[in-house]
Residue, then its C-alpha position, 0 to 999 in steps of 0.5 A: m700788135n697787141t695779141t692774147v700770146t703778146t700778152m701770155f709770153g711777153c713778146t712784143y711780136p706775136i711771132f714765134g720762131l722755130s729753129h734747131d739752132p739754138g742761135v737763130v732761137a736766141a736771135i728771134s726772142e731777142a728781136g721781140g717774138v719767141g724762140i722754139w727750139a726743134a730739140a728732137r734730134l738731140l742727146p738729152e746731155e745735149i739739150t740740157d747744156r744747150g738749153r741753159e747757155l738758151r736760157e743764161r744768154l735770154g735772161q726773161r725772154p721767152f723761148g720755148i723747146n719742142v720735142m716729136l715724140p711718134r707712135g709705134v717706135p722701139e722701147s729701146s734704143d738698140r741699135a743693133a736691133v733696129e737695123a737689123q731689122l732693114p730690109a735687104e732691098h733698102r740697103a740696096f737702094v741706098d747702096s746705089l745711091y753711095d754708088k751713084y752719088q759717089v757720096p764718101r762711104d766715111r762710115e759716120r753717123g749722121e743727124r738722123d742717125r745719131i740718135v735712135r728714137s725709142e720710147e726711152l730716148f724720148s723720157a729722157q729727152v722730156d726730162a732733159a727738156l722739162g729742165t731747161g727753163a723754157r716759157l713753153f713745151a711744145m709737143a708734135v707728131g704725139t705726146r705721152d700720158g702725164i707730160a703736160e702735168r708735169a711742165r706745167a708743174q715746172g711753170m711752162s706753157i703747153v703747145a699742141l701742133v695740130g694739123a686737121p679738126r679732128h686733133v684739136h679734142h686731144a691737144r684741149e683734153i690735155g690742158a693745152d695752153v696755145i694750139v699750133a694750127q699747122g697747114y699744108d703748106a709748112g716745112g718739115h713734117t705736115g699734113s694735108i690741109g691748107t693752112f687758109s682752110l685749117v686755121p679758122r677751123i681750129v680757131e671755132l673748135a679751139g674756144e678760149t684757146p689761142v691759136l697759132a696759125a702755121g704753113g706758108v707764112g713768109t711775109g707780113a701780108h701772111v701775118t695779118a691774114a693770119l690774124a685775121l682769120g682768128a689766130a692770135g699769131v703766127w707759127t714760123g719755120t723757113l722764114w729763118l733758113g736764110t739767116g746767117e744765124h742759121g749758117m747754112p751751107e752756100v751750096l743749099l742756100r742757093k738751092v733755098i733762095e732760087s726755089g719757089c712755091e712749087d719748088t717744095v715736094v712732100t716725101r718719105g723719104s727721109s724719115g719715114k713720116p711725110m716731110r715737106q722739102i725742098r725739091t732735090a734729086w735725094s726727093d726725086e730718088w725716092a720718088a722713082p718707081a724702082a725706090p722701095a717705099a719708105l720704111p716706118m720711123p725711125w727704121q728711115d732715119l737709121l737706114v739713110g741717116s749715115l748716107e745723109g750724114s755723108v752728103t752733108r759733110h762733103e757737100i755733094a750737091p744733087l742730094m743735098y736738102t733741107p725741109a722747107g714750106q711753101s714759103v721758100e718763096w719769100i728767102r731771096g738772099r741771105t738776112t739776119v735773124a732781126d732784119t727778118m723780124n723788121r721787115l715782117v713787121m713793116e710788112m704788117e704795117s704796110a697790109r693794115a694800111n692797104l687793107a684800110s685804104s682798099r675800100t677806095g681802090g688799094g694797094n698790094p698788101v704783099t708788095g706795099a704797092 
């Protein structure tokens, strides 16, 4: 199971797992992988406090932290100034969703509008992330000058997420230690190139820099396939949604379990950027002819954030969704992080055995049959 990245980070398996939940992150690292904490929706002080707890729990085990640094955001987190720019048409459409689905107007904020993405916020988030003691610093949807150097000075390895071959030059320019090739299959913010098309090209362009394959990884056979494409490991996210550590509400977990490869869509209706998520009334409403075009980030965040928050708090089932990739096909019920990791490892061993025997009439590398 040894690859370049297992040697670099001292993990047992070349399996990296991204989650917003620190409990999931810790459990992935404890199970022999590398947990990556998605901290983009948090206030700087929350990153500091929860990061300290992660470091204390994991000791010498590696974990990473991921932040989003998109361009085109305001300089300041002046909520009133940003909200004043929301068009009346868009406000009216959101109001119509409150009414149509009888969503309580509880005037509380949700995950998206509890922060205002801005250069001011990003600077403070980066400062906090650099102080967590994480082994990896991952940057998605952009970067900023000087951050890689600061992270390296803290002893952190730099991870750059790319969705197209043209992005590799910048990743190498900032001295990325690991490049994640994220295919169209992936959940959350994603690009337009399929994983199988993207990974070998990124491997070719990356030279000696190890590459992790992301997008559609749901079984050990996918991990084996990624290694065959030249990747040093995989970067996963959707796979952990069904774990007990994640604690997804039952109504939403049922949607995830019932979703297959064809039940995810890419929409801008959640964050303003293309996001793959399970198809629900939320994505359908934003795709309807009467819907206005989504606003850029962070204006879309502030437009829909309170509505999303109320939908979640009051479990308005038709509108409840989660970012998820096409690997949602392999979430068949609630499990644990450790059991999921064990499944992947057993399936990898089975896939390798089937590959070895395929010349003589061999087996299904996904099912082991």
